[in-house]
C-alpha positions in Angstrom: 74.2 -70.0 18.8 71.2 -68.5 20.7 69.4 -67.9 17.4 69.9 -71.5 16.4 68.5 -72.7 19.7 65.6 -70.3 19.6 64.1 -71.7 16.4 63.4 -75.2 17.5 62.3 -74.0 20.9 59.7 -71.7 19.4 58.6 -74.4 17.0 58.1 -76.8 19.9 56.1 -74.3 21.9 53.9 -73.5 18.9 53.3 -77.3 18.4 52.4 -77.7 22.0 50.0 -74.7 22.0 48.3 -76.1 18.8 48.0 -79.5 20.5 46.6 -77.8 23.6 43.9 -75.9 21.7 42.8 -79.2 20.1 42.6 -80.8 23.5 45.3 -83.3 22.6 47.6 -82.8 25.6 46.9 -85.0 28.7 46.8 -83.2 32.0 50.1 -84.9 33.1 51.9 -83.3 30.1 50.3 -79.8 30.8 51.4 -80.1 34.4 55.0 -81.1 33.4 55.3 -78.3 30.9 54.0 -75.8 33.5 56.6 -76.9 36.0 59.3 -76.5 33.3 58.1 -72.9 32.6 58.0 -72.2 36.4 61.6 -73.5 36.8 62.6 -71.3 33.8 61.1 -68.2 35.5 63.2 -68.9 38.6 66.3 -69.2 36.6 65.6 -65.9 34.7 64.9 -64.0 37.9 67.9 -65.3 39.9 70.9 -63.0 40.3 74.3 -64.4 41.4 74.8 -62.1 44.4 72.5 -60.8 47.0 73.5 -57.2 46.1 72.5 -57.7 42.5 69.2 -59.2 43.6 68.5 -56.2 45.7 69.5 -53.8 43.0 67.1 -55.6 40.6 64.3 -55.3 43.1 65.0 -51.6 43.7 65.1 -50.9 40.0 61.6 -52.6 39.8 60.3 -50.4 42.6 61.5 -47.2 41.0 60.1 -48.2 37.6 56.6 -48.7 39.1 56.7 -45.1 40.4 57.0 -43.9 36.8 54.0 -45.9 35.6 50.2 -45.3 35.7 48.3 -46.9 38.5 47.2 -49.7 36.1 47.5 -50.6 32.5 45.3 -52.7 30.1 42.5 -52.7 32.6 39.9 -53.5 29.9 41.9 -56.4 28.6 42.2 -58.0 32.1 38.5 -57.4 32.8 37.5 -59.1 29.5 39.8 -62.0 30.1 38.3 -63.0 33.4 34.7 -61.8 33.2 33.7 -62.3 29.6 32.2 -65.6 30.7 28.8 -65.1 32.4 28.0 -65.6 36.0 26.6 -69.0 35.3 30.1 -70.4 34.6 31.5 -69.2 37.9 28.5 -70.6 39.7 29.6 -74.0 38.4 33.3 -73.6 39.3 33.6 -71.5 42.4 32.4 -72.3 45.9 29.1 -71.1 47.1 30.6 -68.0 48.6 31.9 -67.0 45.1 35.5 -66.4 46.4 37.6 -65.9 43.2 40.9 -65.8 45.1 43.0 -67.9 47.4 41.1 -69.8 50.1 42.5 -71.2 53.4 42.4 -75.0 54.0 42.7 -75.5 57.8 43.0 -79.3 57.5 42.7 -82.1 55.0 39.0 -82.4 55.6 38.2 -78.9 54.6 35.9 -78.4 51.7 36.2 -75.5 49.3 33.3 -73.8 51.1 35.1 -74.4 54.4 38.3 -72.9 53.0 36.4 -69.9 51.6 35.0 -69.0 55.0 38.2 -69.7 56.8 40.1 -67.1 54.7 37.3 -64.6 55.1 37.5 -65.1 58.8 41.2 -64.5 58.7 40.7 -61.2 56.9 38.3 -59.9 59.5 40.4 -61.1 62.4 43.7 -59.6 61.0 41.9 -56.3 60.2 40.5 -56.2 63.7 37.0 -55.6 62.2 34.3 -54.7 64.7 30.5 -54.5 64.2 29.5 -50.9 63.4 32.6 -50.1 61.3 32.2 -48.5 57.9 33.9 -50.8 55.4 35.2 -50.4 51.9 36.3 -53.3 49.7 38.4 -52.1 46.8 38.2 -54.6 43.9 35.4 -56.6 45.6 35.0 -59.2 42.8 31.9 -61.3 43.2 31.3 -60.0 46.7 32.4 -62.9 48.8 34.0 -60.6 51.5 31.3 -57.9 51.3 28.4 -60.4 51.8 30.3 -62.3 54.6 30.8 -59.0 56.5 27.3 -57.7 55.8 25.8 -60.9 57.2 28.1 -61.4 60.2 28.4 -57.7 61.2 24.9 -56.4 60.6 25.7 -52.9 61.9 28.5 -52.4 59.4 27.9 -50.3 56.3 29.7 -52.0 53.5 30.7 -50.5 50.2 32.3 -52.4 47.3 34.1 -51.2 44.2 34.2 -53.6 41.3 35.0 -53.1 37.6 32.2 -55.3 36.2 28.5 -54.7 35.9 28.1 -58.5 35.9 29.7 -58.6 39.3 27.5 -55.8 40.6 24.4 -57.6 39.4 25.4 -60.8 41.1 26.2 -59.1 44.4 23.0 -57.2 44.4 21.0 -60.3 43.6 22.6 -62.1 46.5 22.0 -59.2 48.8 18.3 -59.3 47.8 18.0 -63.0 48.5 19.6 -62.5 51.9 17.6 -59.4 52.7 20.8 -57.4 53.3 20.3 -53.6 53.4 23.8 -52.6 54.4 25.6 -53.0 51.1 26.4 -50.6 48.2 28.2 -51.5 45.0 30.0 -49.1 42.8 31.2 -50.0 39.3 34.5 -48.2 38.5 38.0 -48.4 37.3 40.0 -47.9 40.5 43.0 -46.5 38.6 40.9 -43.4 37.6 38.1 -43.5 40.2 37.8 -40.6 42.7 35.2 -40.2 45.5 34.5 -38.5 48.8 34.3 -40.8 51.8 36.1 -42.1 54.8 36.1 -45.6 56.2 37.1 -47.5 59.4 38.4 -50.5 57.5 39.4 -50.9 53.9 40.1 -54.3 52.3 41.7 -55.2 49.0 41.8 -58.8 47.9 43.9 -59.8 44.9 43.6 -56.5 43.2 47.1 -55.2 43.7 48.4 -57.8 41.2 46.5 -55.9 38.5 48.1 -52.6 39.5 51.5 -50.9 38.8 52.1 -47.6 40.6 51.6 -48.6 44.2 52.7 -45.2 45.5 49.8 -43.4 43.8 47.4 -46.2 44.5 48.1 -46.3 48.3 48.0 -42.5 48.4 44.5 -42.6 46.8 43.3 -45.3 49.2 44.7 -43.4 52.2 42.5 -40.5 51.4 39.5 -42.8 52.1 40.8 -43.9 55.5 39.8 -42.3 58.8 42.6 -41.3 61.0 42.5 -44.5 63.0 41.5 -46.7 60.1 43.3 -49.9 58.9 43.9 -51.1 55.4 44.1 -54.8 54.9 45.7 -56.1 51.6 45.9 -59.7 50.3 47.8 -60.4 47.1 49.7 -63.4 45.6 53.4 -63.0 45.3 56.8 -64.6 44.9 58.8 -64.8 48.1 61.7 -62.8 46.6 61.2 -61.8 43.0 59.0 -59.1 41.5 58.2 -59.0 37.8 55.7 -57.9 35.2 53.5 -60.3 33.2 54.6 -59.6 29.7 53.6 -61.1 26.4 56.9 -61.3 24.6 57.1 -64.9 23.4 55.0 -67.9 22.6 55.2 -69.4 26.1 53.8 -66.2 27.7 50.4 -67.9 27.6 49.0 -66.9 30.9 49.8 -63.2 30.2 48.2 -63.3 26.8 44.9 -64.9 27.7 44.4 -64.3 31.4 46.6 -61.6 32.9 47.4 -58.8 30.6 48.9 -55.8 32.4 49.5 -57.9 35.5 52.2 -57.8 38.1 53.8 -60.5 40.2 54.8 -58.6 43.3 57.5 -59.9 45.7 56.3 -60.6 49.3 58.2 -57.5 50.6 57.3 -55.1 47.7 54.8 -52.9 49.6 57.4 -52.2 52.3 58.9 -49.8 49.8 55.6 -47.8 49.4 55.0 -46.3 52.9 54.7 -42.6 52.0 51.0 -42.4 53.0 50.4 -45.6 55.0 52.7 -47.5 57.3 52.9 -51.3 57.9 51.3 -52.5 61.2 51.7 -56.2 60.5 52.7 -58.6 57.6 51.9 -62.3 57.1 52.6 -65.0 54.6 50.3 -67.8 53.6 51.9 -70.9 52.0 51.2 -71.4 48.3 49.7 -74.8 48.8 46.5 -73.2 49.9 46.2 -71.5 46.5 47.2 -74.7 44.7 44.4 -76.6 46.4 42.0 -73.8 45.8 42.6 -74.0 42.0 42.6 -77.8 42.1 39.1 -77.6 43.6 38.0 -75.1 40.8 39.3 -77.6 38.2 37.4 -80.5 39.8 34.2 -78.6 39.7 34.7 -77.5 36.2 35.3 -81.1 35.1 32.3 -82.3 37.2 30.0 -79.8 35.5 31.4 -80.0 32.0 28.0 -80.9 30.5 26.6 -77.6 31.7 29.7 -75.6 30.9 29.9 -76.7 27.3 26.9 -74.6 26.1 28.2 -71.6 28.1 31.5 -71.8 26.3 29.7 -72.1 22.9 27.4 -69.2 23.5 30.3 -67.0 24.8 33.1 -67.9 22.4 31.2 -69.5 19.5 31.0 -73.2 18.6 34.3 -73.1 16.6 36.3 -71.8 19.6 34.4 -73.5 22.5 36.8 -76.4 22.7 39.9 -74.2 22.7 38.5 -71.9 25.4 37.4 -74.8 27.6 40.9 -76.2 27.4 42.3 -72.7 28.1 40.3 -72.4 31.3 41.2 -75.9 32.5 44.9 -75.1 31.7 44.6 -71.8 33.6 43.4 -73.6 36.7 46.1 -76.3 36.3 48.8 -73.6 35.9 47.7 -71.8 39.0 47.8 -75.0 41.0 51.3 -75.9 39.7 52.7 -72.5 40.2 51.6 -72.1 43.8 52.3 -75.7 44.6 55.8 -75.6 43.3 58.5 -76.3 45.9 55.9 -77.2 48.4 54.4 -73.8 48.3 57.5 -72.0 49.4 58.3 -70.0 46.3 54.9 -68.5 45.2 52.4 -67.7 47.9 50.0 -65.2 49.3 50.9 -62.3 51.6 48.7 -60.2 53.9 49.5 -56.6 54.9 47.9 -54.5 57.6 48.5 -50.7 57.2 47.5 -47.7 59.2 47.2 -44.1 57.9 50.2 -41.9 58.3 
């Protein structure tokens, strides 16, 4: 019976994907389909008893310890950073924060929300002027530049995996006359260095990692004895799973998140060999939903400028398809984190000290 049901389902998904690539699906349909996939994910992850649910989580924890720190790092880098900086300038806020922002109230702009979340990081990490700071997986440098500007006596080092990102950060530092920033391009899963820091931050990098035991051990070696590590990652409140490309509807994995992990909110509690939890917070998923809705609005507003970028990056024949893919990616993020009023998928913050 399952085989009989699978054929029409796969055929339907393929039809939808073909329609999507041709820009034939209205946003309302894309959103409805996304919510159906999200509901399906919840059904697949659910276990009938709490004991079985815990056993499933513990099996996931132990499986991560057998894996490398990260997998498919080049795929993930290409998927997000193949587009030039000019695209992200048209989509992100002026602080270039390519991660969840924090909307304090209904009047908050995207720029307000970027700054609000950056402020939260520094407050929760108990950052003080004069600290040495390391940002592991620093992206486009939103946190690095914020700290370097606000805490002028801090020496700030960032590790990113993209020469494009490094060039952007250094360009911004030049325009702002910031002399206290250093950027290193490296794959964190294999990178080794000498150095010790007062505060280490990692913002939405752990979702690209697997072996948290080895990763946290590595990071702990860069922490001074009284240092803090602050980690921000998106998560599900209960379930942890891999992003796997095993069927036609694993669209996000295939085009945007190869090798990714969806951690559960409590997952890092099981990896305290080299660091220990000082504090732990949750941020409702509606903040990420609104962040992605704002990115989508800016993409639509700047479509005339984005079209030639898509054509030069993906070729004229594929420009429409990839424009739709990026819009659908932003819609999917908004629907995922907005699901159930932001109470299923969300963002978690951890503060660790060195053991």
